[in-house]
C-alpha positions as CSV (number, residue, x, y, z in Angstrom):
1,N,43.4,-43.5,-51.7
2,L,46.1,-41.5,-50.0
3,S,47.1,-38.2,-51.7
4,T,51.1,-37.8,-52.5
5,Q,50.8,-34.9,-49.9
6,T,49.1,-37.2,-47.5
7,K,51.8,-39.5,-48.2
8,S,54.5,-37.1,-47.4
9,L,53.3,-36.3,-43.9
10,M,53.5,-40.0,-42.8
11,T,56.6,-41.4,-41.0
12,S,57.9,-44.7,-40.6
13,Y,59.1,-45.6,-37.5
14,H,62.8,-46.0,-38.7
15,D,62.6,-42.6,-39.5
16,L,62.1,-41.2,-35.9
17,P,64.9,-40.5,-33.4
18,D,65.9,-43.0,-30.6
19,N,64.4,-41.0,-28.0
20,S,60.7,-41.1,-29.5
21,R,58.0,-41.6,-27.1
22,I,56.4,-45.2,-27.5
23,W,53.3,-47.3,-26.3
24,I,52.7,-51.0,-26.9
25,R,49.7,-52.5,-26.7
26,L,50.0,-56.4,-26.5
27,C,46.8,-58.1,-28.5
28,N,45.2,-61.1,-27.0
29,R,45.4,-62.8,-30.3
30,K,47.8,-62.5,-33.6
31,F,46.2,-60.4,-36.3
32,T,45.5,-61.8,-39.4
33,D,47.2,-60.7,-42.9
34,T,43.9,-59.2,-43.5
35,E,43.3,-57.4,-40.4
36,L,46.7,-56.4,-40.4
37,G,46.2,-54.4,-43.7
38,D,42.9,-52.8,-42.4
39,I,44.9,-51.9,-39.3
40,K,47.7,-50.1,-41.5
41,K,45.0,-48.1,-43.3
42,L,43.3,-47.2,-39.9
43,S,46.7,-46.2,-38.6
44,D,47.8,-44.1,-41.8
45,D,44.3,-42.1,-41.8
46,F,44.4,-41.4,-38.0
47,I,48.2,-40.5,-38.3
48,V,47.9,-38.1,-41.0
49,T,45.3,-35.9,-38.7
50,W,46.9,-36.2,-35.3
51,N,47.8,-33.3,-33.5
52,A,48.8,-31.7,-30.2
53,H,47.6,-28.3,-29.7
54,E,46.6,-28.0,-33.1
55,M,50.2,-28.9,-34.5
56,K,51.0,-32.1,-36.2
57,L,52.7,-34.9,-34.8
58,R,55.6,-36.7,-36.4
59,A,54.4,-40.1,-35.5
60,A,54.3,-43.6,-36.8
61,I,51.9,-47.1,-35.8
62,E,53.6,-50.2,-36.3
63,V,52.3,-53.9,-35.6
64,F,55.3,-56.1,-34.5
65,H,55.3,-59.9,-34.3
66,K,51.0,-59.5,-35.6
67,Q,50.6,-59.0,-31.8
68,F,52.1,-55.8,-30.6
69,I,50.5,-52.5,-32.0
70,T,52.8,-49.8,-31.1
71,V,52.5,-46.2,-31.2
72,F,55.7,-43.8,-31.9
73,V,55.8,-40.2,-31.6
74,D,58.7,-37.9,-32.0
75,E,58.5,-35.1,-29.2
76,E,61.5,-33.0,-30.1
77,C,59.3,-30.8,-32.5
78,V,56.1,-31.2,-30.9
79,K,55.1,-32.5,-27.2
80,S,52.0,-34.9,-27.5
81,S,49.4,-33.9,-24.8
82,G,47.0,-35.5,-22.9
83,C,44.5,-34.9,-25.7
84,S,46.6,-36.5,-28.2
85,A,47.2,-39.3,-25.8
86,D,43.2,-39.5,-25.7
87,Q,42.9,-39.6,-29.6
88,S,45.4,-42.4,-29.8
89,V,43.5,-44.5,-27.4
90,H,40.4,-43.8,-29.0
91,L,42.2,-45.2,-31.9
92,L,43.1,-48.7,-30.3
93,K,39.7,-48.8,-28.2
94,D,38.4,-48.8,-32.1
95,V,40.7,-51.6,-32.9
96,E,39.3,-53.5,-30.3
97,K,35.6,-53.0,-31.5
98,I,36.3,-53.7,-35.0
99,F,38.8,-56.9,-34.8
100,N,36.8,-57.9,-31.4
101,V,40.3,-58.1,-29.6
102,S,41.7,-56.6,-26.2
103,L,44.5,-54.4,-26.4
104,Y,44.1,-53.2,-22.6
105,D,44.6,-56.3,-20.4
106,R,47.6,-55.2,-18.2
107,Q,47.8,-58.8,-17.1
108,L,48.8,-60.0,-20.6
109,V,52.4,-60.6,-21.1
110,A,54.1,-62.4,-23.7
111,Y,57.3,-64.5,-24.0
112,R,59.2,-66.1,-26.8
113,E,59.9,-69.7,-27.3
114,G,62.3,-70.0,-30.1
115,A,61.1,-68.4,-32.9
116,A,57.9,-68.8,-31.4
117,I,56.0,-65.6,-29.5
118,H,53.2,-66.8,-26.7
119,G,50.8,-64.5,-24.9
120,C,49.5,-65.5,-21.6
121,L,48.3,-64.1,-18.3
122,L,50.6,-63.0,-16.0
123,Q,49.6,-65.7,-13.6
124,E,50.0,-68.4,-16.4
125,L,53.5,-67.3,-16.6
126,I,54.2,-67.8,-13.4
127,T,52.7,-71.4,-13.3
128,L,54.8,-72.0,-16.6
129,L,57.9,-71.2,-14.6
130,A,57.1,-73.4,-11.3
131,E,56.2,-76.2,-13.7
132,N,59.8,-75.9,-15.2
133,K,58.2,-75.2,-18.8
134,I,59.8,-71.9,-18.7
135,S,63.0,-70.7,-16.9
136,D,63.9,-67.3,-15.8
137,N,66.2,-67.0,-18.5
138,T,63.0,-67.1,-21.1
139,I,62.9,-64.0,-23.1
140,V,59.9,-61.8,-22.4
141,F,58.6,-58.7,-24.0
142,N,58.8,-55.7,-21.5
143,N,55.7,-53.7,-23.2
144,L,57.0,-50.8,-20.4
145,I,59.5,-49.3,-22.2
146,T,58.8,-45.7,-23.2
147,T,61.3,-44.8,-26.3
148,K,62.2,-46.4,-29.6
149,A,65.7,-47.0,-28.4
150,E,64.3,-49.1,-25.5
151,L,62.6,-51.0,-28.0
152,E,65.3,-51.7,-29.8
153,N,67.7,-52.9,-27.0
154,A,65.4,-53.6,-24.0
155,W,62.2,-54.8,-25.4
156,E,63.3,-58.5,-25.3
157,I,65.1,-59.7,-22.0
158,P,65.2,-62.5,-19.8
159,L,62.3,-62.6,-17.5
160,K,64.7,-62.8,-14.5
161,D,65.2,-59.2,-15.5
162,S,61.9,-58.0,-16.1
163,W,59.1,-56.2,-14.2
164,M,57.5,-59.3,-14.1
165,M,60.0,-61.1,-11.8
166,R,58.7,-59.3,-9.0
167,F,55.5,-61.2,-9.2
168,V,57.0,-64.3,-9.8
169,S,59.0,-64.2,-6.7
170,E,56.2,-63.4,-4.8
171,A,54.1,-66.4,-5.8
172,P,54.1,-69.1,-2.9
173,S,55.0,-71.8,-5.7
174,H,58.3,-70.5,-7.0
175,K,61.4,-71.7,-5.8
176,F,64.7,-71.2,-7.4
């Protein structure tokens, strides 16, 4: 169980500034509620010891929509370093092993269909568009954003405004 002193070191992502650096990893499946609890514990244990150049990082880890693990770091006080980034990658690689999931498949994308969120490979998204099962106005998740402000304002965007559109427009079967 976390001590009171340890809990005081932990930060909610809501309390971090808008320019906080973020990294988003899309999981190849949704986590169960039990897994989310286990991930929260792993994340909390990691955050209280996470540092850069022996200085404690003000950070948070949040799982959105049971599928997007998002790491936040307030770099106003302490800049994250290559070593601290490696530490977070190690944590996420542990999550992959423990829960038998993939968090580093760069071809995995997600889109919204009403309230439902679907994950698929980029090529599948192109096929869905070509078959008119989705449109260029379909909301997609731009996991390349880098700040908390972007998470709040530019994470969910129309496909036509996303980096994915470059690949869609290069596909031979796509016609507007």
